[in-house]
C-alpha positions, 0 to 999 in steps of 0.5 A: 228363386222360388219354385212350386211344385204341384202334385195332383190326383184324380181328388187331390193336390199336394204342395211345396213351395220351395226356396231354391236360394238355399232348398228350404221348404217355405210351406206345404201342404195338400187338398183333398176331396175336390168335387167331393163334399167335405173338400180342405186345404191344409196349410202348413207354412214352415214354422207356423201353425198349421191352417185348416180351409174348409171351401167348396172346390169343385175343380184343380183351378179352384184349388190352386187359386185357394193354394195361391191365396193360402201362400200369399195370405197377410196372416199364414202365406210366406211370400207376399204376391204371387209373382215372387213365384217363379215356376211350377214343377209337375209330377207327371206318372208317364211319359214313355218312350217320349220323355227320357228327361224332365222337360219345359212344358208346351203345347207339344208336350200336352199331347203328348202327356195325352196320348199317354193316357190310355197306359196310365187312365188313372194318373195322366190326367189329373197331373194334366188338369194341374198343368192346364190349372196352373195355366189357368190361375199363373199365365205367364209362369213357366211349368214342368213336367219331372215323370215318374217313368223317366228314371227308367228310360235308361234300361236296355232293350232287353231288359224293357221287352216283354216275351211277346210278337214285337207287334205289340211294342212297336204298335201300342209302345207295350214294355215295362216302363217302371215307375217311382223314378224320381224316388229311386234317383234322389235315393240313389245318388243321396246314398253316393254321396254319404258313400263318398263316391261317385253313382258312377263307380257303383252298384245300387239297390234301391227299394221304394216300398210303401202301399206301392213298391218299386225295386231298381239296379242302379248301374254305374248311375243309370238305372237297368232294370226295375220290378214295375212295369207295363203299368204299376201294378207287376213286380212286388206284392204291395198293398192293394196290388197283386205284382208279378203272377201268372197271366193265365190268373187272369182268363182264369180268374175271368171264366170262374168268377164271371168278371170282365175286363175292368172288374178283372183288373179293379181286382187285381189292383185294388183287391189284391196284395196284402191287403188280400192275402191279411184280410185285414189291411192294405196299410202295413202298420195295421198288419203288423199289428195283426201278425203281433197278435197272432193273426196267422195270413197277417203274418203270413202277407208280411213274410211275402212281401219280404220274399219278394224283395229279397228274391228281385234283390238277387236278381239285380245283383246278378244282373248288375255282377255285384252289389255296393250299395242297398237302400231302404225308403219310402214310407214302410222302407222309411220306417218299419225296422221289423220289415227292414230286417225281414228282408235283410235276413237271408243276404248274408251271402254278399257279404252283409247283415244289419247291425240291430243298434243302427237299425234302429231308425225311423226316417233318417239318413244312415248307414244301418250295416254292420261296420266294414261290411262289404256291402252297407246298407243304408236307410235314406229318407226319399223326397222327391219333390227336391227333385222337381224343385231341382230339375225346374229350376235347371230347366227354368233358371235361366229364361228369360 
């Protein structure tokens, strides 16, 4: 069974074709600048050279057709025809309270996704465009929606509610939803395997650290809390997002800077975070380089990020009544040796410490805590595409 995994942004399509017989990736690629000048498809067949295809890609349907053409091309394709694709799995950012698991796409599901647009106005519309494009180009092939929010639907009410008038939740669904759920689910499962334990026996803190960053408390296989909230803005300091702030700052800035709601939203989502503090970049690699050259604001930005991560780890230890494993994943978590060390410095009270030799690793699943540590620390590369492919196979594998 071959599953096409699709992740649509407003002007992009990431994809992988996965052979579910052995979970190998046959090909992957990226369509960029949809609807813009210079649109391009970068296609990477397994074991072959990368292919760059420049084309006028005015919408997602044309982008999906180009992907199918690349996958079936006689020179750089990996399948003979589109009929070899048994199902399509889509990353969908926001499922609200409607979806606690992945689902087969139906008209009713599409209506629910449209209802969630106001909670994820930047993400759900392109996700929906991708689903519609695949339905148009690949009629009759089943599609599955895999939600960033689904893994967090096990949070108890006292964890996901805000202390606002209860009507805000009843009328508008204002609550903590959490994001990056597919990643948190994958790495918590992987760390249990590495420890030779079942997830139901473990208390795990998963740290998805990248330009967007979130932490989850996974107790006995279920998420009981996570740092992102009603939107991905809450929680940690991020690349361009402020993370948690005093809510009174919003009207204060609106008055002082004469900003409207959209402008202050852009200020907090696009101009803040480590970019706003450092004044250098939203890319942690650039900030680390500047900090190493003596840039004090870059040093401050890195310290703020590490401090906030460490605080969340401590609070989730309290929430779960202890912890057995801490996991670093995503771009920064998997690759920044210095940031992992900075975050972990101060967690010795938990009975853990990073081994500097083991920590000298990038993009590889490995325990990095000292031998005999009571709490294990791991680096585990995330693989959200594989989770989407697995869920799609589970749902579509027995369809007639």
